[in-house]
C-alpha positions as CSV (number, residue, x, y, z in Angstrom):
1,M,-85.6,48.2,-60.4
2,T,-84.6,50.5,-57.5
3,T,-81.0,50.9,-56.5
4,D,-79.8,51.2,-52.9
5,T,-79.2,54.9,-53.3
6,Q,-82.7,55.5,-54.7
7,Q,-84.2,53.4,-51.9
8,S,-82.3,55.5,-49.4
9,I,-83.6,58.7,-50.9
10,I,-87.1,57.4,-51.0
11,E,-86.9,56.4,-47.3
12,H,-85.5,59.8,-46.4
13,V,-88.3,61.6,-48.2
14,R,-90.9,59.4,-46.5
15,S,-89.3,60.1,-43.1
16,L,-89.4,63.9,-43.7
17,K,-93.1,63.6,-44.9
18,E,-93.9,61.6,-41.7
19,E,-92.1,64.1,-39.5
20,N,-93.9,67.1,-41.1
21,A,-97.3,65.3,-40.7
22,A,-96.6,64.5,-37.0
23,E,-95.4,68.1,-36.4
24,H,-98.9,69.3,-37.6
25,G,-100.9,66.7,-35.7
26,Y,-101.6,64.9,-39.0
27,S,-104.0,67.7,-39.9
28,L,-104.1,68.3,-43.6
29,E,-105.4,71.9,-43.0
30,A,-102.4,72.6,-40.7
31,I,-99.9,71.1,-43.1
32,I,-101.3,73.3,-46.0
33,A,-101.4,76.4,-43.8
34,S,-97.8,75.8,-42.9
35,A,-96.9,75.3,-46.6
36,R,-98.7,78.5,-47.5
37,E,-96.8,80.4,-44.8
38,R,-93.4,79.1,-46.0
39,Q,-94.5,80.1,-49.6
40,E,-95.3,83.6,-48.5
41,A,-92.0,83.9,-46.6
42,S,-90.0,82.7,-49.6
43,G,-91.7,84.9,-52.2
44,R,-92.1,81.9,-54.6
45,C,-95.5,80.8,-55.9
46,I,-96.1,77.1,-55.5
47,I,-99.6,76.8,-54.1
48,R,-101.8,79.1,-56.2
49,Q,-105.4,78.5,-55.1
50,N,-107.8,76.4,-53.1
51,R,-108.2,72.7,-53.8
52,G,-110.6,71.9,-56.7
53,E,-110.1,75.2,-58.4
54,Q,-108.4,75.7,-61.7
55,D,-106.5,78.7,-63.1
56,A,-107.2,80.3,-66.5
57,D,-105.0,77.6,-68.2
58,G,-107.0,74.8,-66.7
59,Q,-104.2,73.8,-64.3
60,S,-105.2,72.2,-61.0
61,A,-104.5,73.8,-57.7
62,T,-101.5,71.6,-57.0
63,A,-99.7,72.6,-60.2
64,V,-96.3,74.3,-59.7
65,A,-96.0,77.7,-61.1
66,P,-93.6,77.8,-64.1
67,D,-91.4,80.5,-62.5
68,A,-91.1,78.3,-59.3
69,E,-89.8,75.3,-61.4
70,S,-87.0,77.3,-63.0
71,E,-85.7,78.4,-59.6
72,S,-85.2,74.8,-58.4
């Protein structure tokens, strides 16, 4: 069961997601390009390779790098 606080957080995250998508014309390529630019500017590794590729450990392209998780 979801509490009011949890529901509020979910609604907020969804609104941020919608705002980001609208800002990039609902283009997945534009959203990813923007995320990569923010990643480069931050110096953190979150997006590691192209979709469908896997790293040496067999992790998918959307996996968060272990060093990025510890900084959260």
